[in-house]
PyMOL Python script that loads the backbone (N, CA, C, O; Angstrom):
from pymol import cmd

cmd.read_pdbstr("""\
ATOM      1  N   MET A   1      35.465  54.168 -46.759  1.00  0.00           N
ATOM      2  CA  MET A   1      35.447  52.740 -46.523  1.00  0.00           C
ATOM      3  C   MET A   1      34.187  52.138 -47.124  1.00  0.00           C
ATOM      4  O   MET A   1      33.133  52.774 -47.135  1.00  0.00           O
ATOM      5  N   GLY A   2      34.294  50.936 -47.613  1.00  0.00           N
ATOM      6  CA  GLY A   2      33.142  50.235 -48.169  1.00  0.00           C
ATOM      7  C   GLY A   2      32.329  49.559 -47.081  1.00  0.00           C
ATOM      8  O   GLY A   2      32.742  49.481 -45.925  1.00  0.00           O
ATOM      9  N   THR A   3      31.195  49.087 -47.469  1.00  0.00           N
ATOM     10  CA  THR A   3      30.371  48.366 -46.510  1.00  0.00           C
ATOM     11  C   THR A   3      30.631  46.866 -46.644  1.00  0.00           C
ATOM     12  O   THR A   3      30.951  46.373 -47.725  1.00  0.00           O
ATOM     13  N   ASP A   4      30.492  46.165 -45.550  1.00  0.00           N
ATOM     14  CA  ASP A   4      30.664  44.712 -45.555  1.00  0.00           C
ATOM     15  C   ASP A   4      29.432  44.050 -46.148  1.00  0.00           C
ATOM     16  O   ASP A   4      28.310  44.531 -45.983  1.00  0.00           O
ATOM     17  N   SER A   5      29.653  42.959 -46.829  1.00  0.00           N
ATOM     18  CA  SER A   5      28.550  42.186 -47.379  1.00  0.00           C
ATOM     19  C   SER A   5      28.655  40.756 -46.870  1.00  0.00           C
ATOM     20  O   SER A   5      29.725  40.149 -46.922  1.00  0.00           O
ATOM     21  N   ARG A   6      27.560  40.228 -46.385  1.00  0.00           N
ATOM     22  CA  ARG A   6      27.525  38.845 -45.927  1.00  0.00           C
ATOM     23  C   ARG A   6      26.833  37.944 -46.943  1.00  0.00           C
ATOM     24  O   ARG A   6      26.436  36.822 -46.628  1.00  0.00           O
ATOM     25  N   GLU A   7      26.697  38.435 -48.131  1.00  0.00           N
ATOM     26  CA  GLU A   7      26.039  37.671 -49.185  1.00  0.00           C
ATOM     27  C   GLU A   7      26.788  36.357 -49.405  1.00  0.00           C
ATOM     28  O   GLU A   7      28.006  36.352 -49.581  1.00  0.00           O
ATOM     29  N   GLY A   8      26.066  35.263 -49.393  1.00  0.00           N
ATOM     30  CA  GLY A   8      26.658  33.955 -49.608  1.00  0.00           C
ATOM     31  C   GLY A   8      27.218  33.314 -48.350  1.00  0.00           C
ATOM     32  O   GLY A   8      27.558  32.131 -48.362  1.00  0.00           O
ATOM     33  N   TYR A   9      27.323  34.077 -47.258  1.00  0.00           N
ATOM     34  CA  TYR A   9      27.857  33.536 -46.003  1.00  0.00           C
ATOM     35  C   TYR A   9      26.798  32.688 -45.314  1.00  0.00           C
ATOM     36  O   TYR A   9      25.644  33.099 -45.195  1.00  0.00           O
ATOM     37  N   GLN A  10      27.193  31.513 -44.865  1.00  0.00           N
ATOM     38  CA  GLN A  10      26.316  30.649 -44.088  1.00  0.00           C
ATOM     39  C   GLN A  10      27.102  30.128 -42.895  1.00  0.00           C
ATOM     40  O   GLN A  10      28.025  29.329 -43.056  1.00  0.00           O
ATOM     41  N   ARG A  11      26.741  30.575 -41.706  1.00  0.00           N
ATOM     42  CA  ARG A  11      27.450  30.164 -40.492  1.00  0.00           C
ATOM     43  C   ARG A  11      27.500  28.643 -40.359  1.00  0.00           C
ATOM     44  O   ARG A  11      28.490  28.091 -39.879  1.00  0.00           O
ATOM     45  N   THR A  12      26.434  27.971 -40.784  1.00  0.00           N
ATOM     46  CA  THR A  12      26.379  26.512 -40.663  1.00  0.00           C
ATOM     47  C   THR A  12      27.453  25.818 -41.499  1.00  0.00           C
ATOM     48  O   THR A  12      27.735  24.640 -41.275  1.00  0.00           O
ATOM     49  N   ALA A  13      28.050  26.515 -42.445  1.00  0.00           N
ATOM     50  CA  ALA A  13      29.107  25.929 -43.261  1.00  0.00           C
ATOM     51  C   ALA A  13      30.419  25.806 -42.478  1.00  0.00           C
ATOM     52  O   ALA A  13      31.366  25.185 -42.961  1.00  0.00           O
ATOM     53  N   PHE A  14      30.486  26.386 -41.286  1.00  0.00           N
ATOM     54  CA  PHE A  14      31.711  26.408 -40.495  1.00  0.00           C
ATOM     55  C   PHE A  14      31.532  25.729 -39.146  1.00  0.00           C
ATOM     56  O   PHE A  14      32.074  26.200 -38.147  1.00  0.00           O
ATOM     57  N   LYS A  15      30.789  24.642 -39.096  1.00  0.00           N
ATOM     58  CA  LYS A  15      30.536  23.925 -37.841  1.00  0.00           C
ATOM     59  C   LYS A  15      31.823  23.510 -37.146  1.00  0.00           C
ATOM     60  O   LYS A  15      31.899  23.549 -35.918  1.00  0.00           O
ATOM     61  N   HIS A  16      32.829  23.117 -37.906  1.00  0.00           N
ATOM     62  CA  HIS A  16      34.083  22.665 -37.313  1.00  0.00           C
ATOM     63  C   HIS A  16      34.789  23.771 -36.539  1.00  0.00           C
ATOM     64  O   HIS A  16      35.617  23.467 -35.680  1.00  0.00           O
ATOM     65  N   TRP A  17      34.500  25.027 -36.804  1.00  0.00           N
ATOM     66  CA  TRP A  17      35.135  26.120 -36.073  1.00  0.00           C
ATOM     67  C   TRP A  17      34.566  26.242 -34.665  1.00  0.00           C
ATOM     68  O   TRP A  17      35.256  26.708 -33.758  1.00  0.00           O
ATOM     69  N   ASN A  18      33.333  25.836 -34.475  1.00  0.00           N
ATOM     70  CA  ASN A  18      32.664  26.056 -33.204  1.00  0.00           C
ATOM     71  C   ASN A  18      33.086  25.101 -32.101  1.00  0.00           C
ATOM     72  O   ASN A  18      32.842  25.384 -30.927  1.00  0.00           O
ATOM     73  N   ALA A  19      33.706  23.987 -32.437  1.00  0.00           N
ATOM     74  CA  ALA A  19      34.062  22.998 -31.424  1.00  0.00           C
ATOM     75  C   ALA A  19      35.277  23.410 -30.605  1.00  0.00           C
ATOM     76  O   ALA A  19      35.441  22.935 -29.481  1.00  0.00           O
ATOM     77  N   GLY A  20      36.119  24.266 -31.127  1.00  0.00           N
ATOM     78  CA  GLY A  20      37.330  24.652 -30.426  1.00  0.00           C
ATOM     79  C   GLY A  20      38.410  23.592 -30.555  1.00  0.00           C
ATOM     80  O   GLY A  20      38.209  22.560 -31.196  1.00  0.00           O
ATOM     81  N   THR A  21      39.540  23.852 -29.950  1.00  0.00           N
ATOM     82  CA  THR A  21      40.686  22.948 -30.038  1.00  0.00           C
ATOM     83  C   THR A  21      40.425  21.627 -29.324  1.00  0.00           C
ATOM     84  O   THR A  21      40.823  20.563 -29.799  1.00  0.00           O
ATOM     85  N   ILE A  22      39.746  21.708 -28.165  1.00  0.00           N
ATOM     86  CA  ILE A  22      39.419  20.508 -27.391  1.00  0.00           C
ATOM     87  C   ILE A  22      37.894  20.433 -27.293  1.00  0.00           C
ATOM     88  O   ILE A  22      37.318  20.997 -26.362  1.00  0.00           O
ATOM     89  N   PRO A  23      37.235  19.759 -28.219  1.00  0.00           N
ATOM     90  CA  PRO A  23      35.777  19.740 -28.263  1.00  0.00           C
ATOM     91  C   PRO A  23      35.098  19.315 -26.965  1.00  0.00           C
ATOM     92  O   PRO A  23      33.968  19.728 -26.706  1.00  0.00           O
ATOM     93  N   THR A  24      35.749  18.511 -26.154  1.00  0.00           N
ATOM     94  CA  THR A  24      35.110  18.013 -24.927  1.00  0.00           C
ATOM     95  C   THR A  24      35.146  18.993 -23.755  1.00  0.00           C
ATOM     96  O   THR A  24      34.491  18.745 -22.743  1.00  0.00           O
ATOM     97  N   ASP A  25      35.898  20.111 -23.859  1.00  0.00           N
ATOM     98  CA  ASP A  25      35.984  21.031 -22.719  1.00  0.00           C
ATOM     99  C   ASP A  25      34.864  22.065 -22.690  1.00  0.00           C
ATOM    100  O   ASP A  25      34.762  22.833 -21.733  1.00  0.00           O
ATOM    101  N   GLY A  26      34.027  22.097 -23.717  1.00  0.00           N
ATOM    102  CA  GLY A  26      32.896  23.024 -23.728  1.00  0.00           C
ATOM    103  C   GLY A  26      33.230  24.413 -24.248  1.00  0.00           C
ATOM    104  O   GLY A  26      32.329  25.242 -24.375  1.00  0.00           O
ATOM    105  N   CYS A  27      34.493  24.698 -24.553  1.00  0.00           N
ATOM    106  CA  CYS A  27      34.891  26.011 -25.058  1.00  0.00           C
ATOM    107  C   CYS A  27      34.867  26.011 -26.583  1.00  0.00           C
ATOM    108  O   CYS A  27      35.530  25.192 -27.219  1.00  0.00           O
ATOM    109  N   ASN A  28      34.100  26.933 -27.165  1.00  0.00           N
ATOM    110  CA  ASN A  28      34.109  27.040 -28.616  1.00  0.00           C
ATOM    111  C   ASN A  28      35.285  27.913 -29.052  1.00  0.00           C
ATOM    112  O   ASN A  28      36.002  28.460 -28.213  1.00  0.00           O
ATOM    113  N   THR A  29      35.478  28.039 -30.338  1.00  0.00           N
ATOM    114  CA  THR A  29      36.610  28.794 -30.865  1.00  0.00           C
ATOM    115  C   THR A  29      36.598  30.234 -30.372  1.00  0.00           C
ATOM    116  O   THR A  29      37.649  30.769 -30.020  1.00  0.00           O
ATOM    117  N   ARG A  30      35.435  30.870 -30.337  1.00  0.00           N
ATOM    118  CA  ARG A  30      35.342  32.261 -29.878  1.00  0.00           C
ATOM    119  C   ARG A  30      35.853  32.386 -28.447  1.00  0.00           C
ATOM    120  O   ARG A  30      36.653  33.272 -28.146  1.00  0.00           O
ATOM    121  N   ALA A  31      35.391  31.501 -27.564  1.00  0.00           N
ATOM    122  CA  ALA A  31      35.817  31.547 -26.166  1.00  0.00           C
ATOM    123  C   ALA A  31      37.317  31.314 -26.042  1.00  0.00           C
ATOM    124  O   ALA A  31      37.981  31.959 -25.230  1.00  0.00           O
ATOM    125  N   GLU A  32      37.850  30.405 -26.835  1.00  0.00           N
ATOM    126  CA  GLU A  32      39.286  30.140 -26.784  1.00  0.00           C
ATOM    127  C   GLU A  32      40.098  31.352 -27.221  1.00  0.00           C
ATOM    128  O   GLU A  32      41.128  31.660 -26.620  1.00  0.00           O
ATOM    129  N   VAL A  33      39.644  32.037 -28.259  1.00  0.00           N
ATOM    130  CA  VAL A  33      40.358  33.232 -28.729  1.00  0.00           C
ATOM    131  C   VAL A  33      40.282  34.333 -27.680  1.00  0.00           C
ATOM    132  O   VAL A  33      41.294  34.968 -27.384  1.00  0.00           O
ATOM    133  N   LEU A  34      39.103  34.572 -27.113  1.00  0.00           N
ATOM    134  CA  LEU A  34      38.964  35.608 -26.089  1.00  0.00           C
ATOM    135  C   LEU A  34      39.868  35.304 -24.889  1.00  0.00           C
ATOM    136  O   LEU A  34      40.491  36.210 -24.335  1.00  0.00           O
ATOM    137  N   THR A  35      39.936  34.053 -24.496  1.00  0.00           N
ATOM    138  CA  THR A  35      40.790  33.670 -23.368  1.00  0.00           C
ATOM    139  C   THR A  35      42.261  33.849 -23.710  1.00  0.00           C
ATOM    140  O   THR A  35      43.028  34.375 -22.904  1.00  0.00           O
ATOM    141  N   SER A  36      42.656  33.415 -24.896  1.00  0.00           N
ATOM    142  CA  SER A  36      44.077  33.506 -25.269  1.00  0.00           C
ATOM    143  C   SER A  36      44.539  34.946 -25.451  1.00  0.00           C
ATOM    144  O   SER A  36      45.725  35.236 -25.291  1.00  0.00           O
ATOM    145  N   GLU A  37      43.626  35.849 -25.781  1.00  0.00           N
ATOM    146  CA  GLU A  37      43.999  37.246 -25.985  1.00  0.00           C
ATOM    147  C   GLU A  37      43.713  38.134 -24.772  1.00  0.00           C
ATOM    148  O   GLU A  37      43.846  39.355 -24.854  1.00  0.00           O
ATOM    149  N   ALA A  38      43.325  37.532 -23.660  1.00  0.00           N
ATOM    150  CA  ALA A  38      43.040  38.300 -22.447  1.00  0.00           C
ATOM    151  C   ALA A  38      44.325  38.910 -21.893  1.00  0.00           C
ATOM    152  O   ALA A  38      45.404  38.332 -22.016  1.00  0.00           O
ATOM    153  N   VAL A  39      44.194  40.077 -21.288  1.00  0.00           N
ATOM    154  CA  VAL A  39      45.328  40.722 -20.623  1.00  0.00           C
ATOM    155  C   VAL A  39      45.754  39.847 -19.446  1.00  0.00           C
ATOM    156  O   VAL A  39      46.942  39.577 -19.267  1.00  0.00           O
ATOM    157  N   ASP A  40      44.792  39.407 -18.650  1.00  0.00           N
ATOM    158  CA  ASP A  40      44.998  38.440 -17.578  1.00  0.00           C
ATOM    159  C   ASP A  40      44.015  37.308 -17.850  1.00  0.00           C
ATOM    160  O   ASP A  40      42.803  37.506 -17.762  1.00  0.00           O
ATOM    161  N   ALA A  41      44.517  36.142 -18.173  1.00  0.00           N
ATOM    162  CA  ALA A  41      43.636  35.026 -18.537  1.00  0.00           C
ATOM    163  C   ALA A  41      42.777  34.593 -17.346  1.00  0.00           C
ATOM    164  O   ALA A  41      43.271  34.513 -16.221  1.00  0.00           O
ATOM    165  N   PRO A  42      41.503  34.316 -17.591  1.00  0.00           N
ATOM    166  CA  PRO A  42      40.633  33.839 -16.518  1.00  0.00           C
ATOM    167  C   PRO A  42      40.846  32.355 -16.253  1.00  0.00           C
ATOM    168  O   PRO A  42      41.394  31.639 -17.091  1.00  0.00           O
ATOM    169  N   GLU A  43      40.414  31.903 -15.091  1.00  0.00           N
ATOM    170  CA  GLU A  43      40.331  30.470 -14.829  1.00  0.00           C
ATOM    171  C   GLU A  43      39.093  29.990 -15.581  1.00  0.00           C
ATOM    172  O   GLU A  43      38.081  30.689 -15.622  1.00  0.00           O
ATOM    173  N   ILE A  44      39.171  28.809 -16.171  1.00  0.00           N
ATOM    174  CA  ILE A  44      38.051  28.273 -16.929  1.00  0.00           C
ATOM    175  C   ILE A  44      37.447  27.112 -16.154  1.00  0.00           C
ATOM    176  O   ILE A  44      38.120  26.121 -15.871  1.00  0.00           O
ATOM    177  N   GLY A  45      36.157  27.249 -15.813  1.00  0.00           N
ATOM    178  CA  GLY A  45      35.466  26.224 -15.062  1.00  0.00           C
ATOM    179  C   GLY A  45      34.672  25.296 -15.959  1.00  0.00           C
ATOM    180  O   GLY A  45      34.782  25.366 -17.183  1.00  0.00           O
ATOM    181  N   PRO A  46      33.881  24.435 -15.363  1.00  0.00           N
ATOM    182  CA  PRO A  46      33.047  23.506 -16.131  1.00  0.00           C
ATOM    183  C   PRO A  46      32.143  24.245 -17.117  1.00  0.00           C
ATOM    184  O   PRO A  46      31.618  25.316 -16.810  1.00  0.00           O
ATOM    185  N   GLY A  47      31.970  23.671 -18.284  1.00  0.00           N
ATOM    186  CA  GLY A  47      31.130  24.295 -19.304  1.00  0.00           C
ATOM    187  C   GLY A  47      31.739  25.548 -19.891  1.00  0.00           C
ATOM    188  O   GLY A  47      31.037  26.360 -20.493  1.00  0.00           O
ATOM    189  N   CYS A  48      33.046  25.714 -19.720  1.00  0.00           N
ATOM    190  CA  CYS A  48      33.784  26.867 -20.245  1.00  0.00           C
ATOM    191  C   CYS A  48      33.356  28.189 -19.611  1.00  0.00           C
ATOM    192  O   CYS A  48      33.361  29.227 -20.273  1.00  0.00           O
ATOM    193  N   GLN A  49      32.990  28.152 -18.343  1.00  0.00           N
ATOM    194  CA  GLN A  49      32.614  29.369 -17.638  1.00  0.00           C
ATOM    195  C   GLN A  49      33.867  30.053 -17.093  1.00  0.00           C
ATOM    196  O   GLN A  49      34.567  29.486 -16.254  1.00  0.00           O
ATOM    197  N   PRO A  50      34.158  31.289 -17.572  1.00  0.00           N
ATOM    198  CA  PRO A  50      35.345  31.988 -17.079  1.00  0.00           C
ATOM    199  C   PRO A  50      35.111  32.597 -15.702  1.00  0.00           C
ATOM    200  O   PRO A  50      34.008  33.042 -15.385  1.00  0.00           O
ATOM    201  N   THR A  51      36.158  32.612 -14.894  1.00  0.00           N
ATOM    202  CA  THR A  51      36.114  33.248 -13.581  1.00  0.00           C
ATOM    203  C   THR A  51      37.296  34.195 -13.498  1.00  0.00           C
ATOM    204  O   THR A  51      38.449  33.773 -13.585  1.00  0.00           O
ATOM    205  N   GLY A  52      37.006  35.470 -13.331  1.00  0.00           N
ATOM    206  CA  GLY A  52      38.081  36.448 -13.235  1.00  0.00           C
ATOM    207  C   GLY A  52      38.656  36.783 -14.594  1.00  0.00           C
ATOM    208  O   GLY A  52      37.982  36.676 -15.618  1.00  0.00           O
ATOM    209  N   GLY A  53      39.903  37.186 -14.585  1.00  0.00           N
ATOM    210  CA  GLY A  53      40.559  37.569 -15.830  1.00  0.00           C
ATOM    211  C   GLY A  53      40.243  39.011 -16.206  1.00  0.00           C
ATOM    212  O   GLY A  53      39.401  39.664 -15.589  1.00  0.00           O
ATOM    213  N   ARG A  54      40.932  39.486 -17.221  1.00  0.00           N
ATOM    214  CA  ARG A  54      40.742  40.860 -17.677  1.00  0.00           C
ATOM    215  C   ARG A  54      41.016  40.912 -19.169  1.00  0.00           C
ATOM    216  O   ARG A  54      41.991  40.332 -19.646  1.00  0.00           O
ATOM    217  N   ARG A  55      40.161  41.604 -19.902  1.00  0.00           N
ATOM    218  CA  ARG A  55      40.331  41.749 -21.350  1.00  0.00           C
ATOM    219  C   ARG A  55      40.446  43.202 -21.710  1.00  0.00           C
ATOM    220  O   ARG A  55      39.925  44.073 -21.014  1.00  0.00           O
ATOM    221  N   TRP A  56      41.130  43.462 -22.800  1.00  0.00           N
ATOM    222  CA  TRP A  56      41.248  44.806 -23.351  1.00  0.00           C
ATOM    223  C   TRP A  56      40.004  45.078 -24.169  1.00  0.00           C
ATOM    224  O   TRP A  56      39.584  44.223 -24.948  1.00  0.00           O
ATOM    225  N   SER A  57      39.412  46.231 -24.016  1.00  0.00           N
ATOM    226  CA  SER A  57      38.210  46.589 -24.769  1.00  0.00           C
ATOM    227  C   SER A  57      38.414  47.933 -25.439  1.00  0.00           C
ATOM    228  O   SER A  57      38.951  48.864 -24.839  1.00  0.00           O
ATOM    229  N   ASN A  58      37.981  48.027 -26.687  1.00  0.00           N
ATOM    230  CA  ASN A  58      38.107  49.311 -27.412  1.00  0.00           C
ATOM    231  C   ASN A  58      36.950  50.194 -27.101  1.00  0.00           C
ATOM    232  O   ASN A  58      36.871  51.312 -27.611  1.00  0.00           O
TER     233      ASN A  58
END
""", "prot")
cmd.dss("prot")
cmd.show_as("cartoon", "prot")
cmd.util.cbc("prot")
cmd.orient("prot")
């Protein structure tokens, strides 16, 4: 397998990804994906704080 290269990558170029589907709920795209792929979805509180739920981990 080859090694990954991040040459030319700039996280700041993807600001629109960080807001999530509903920018006002406080959940960024990462949190939304983790929640949607959970085995048992958590309840989401203010500021996108998860309570409970269960995720699959490798």
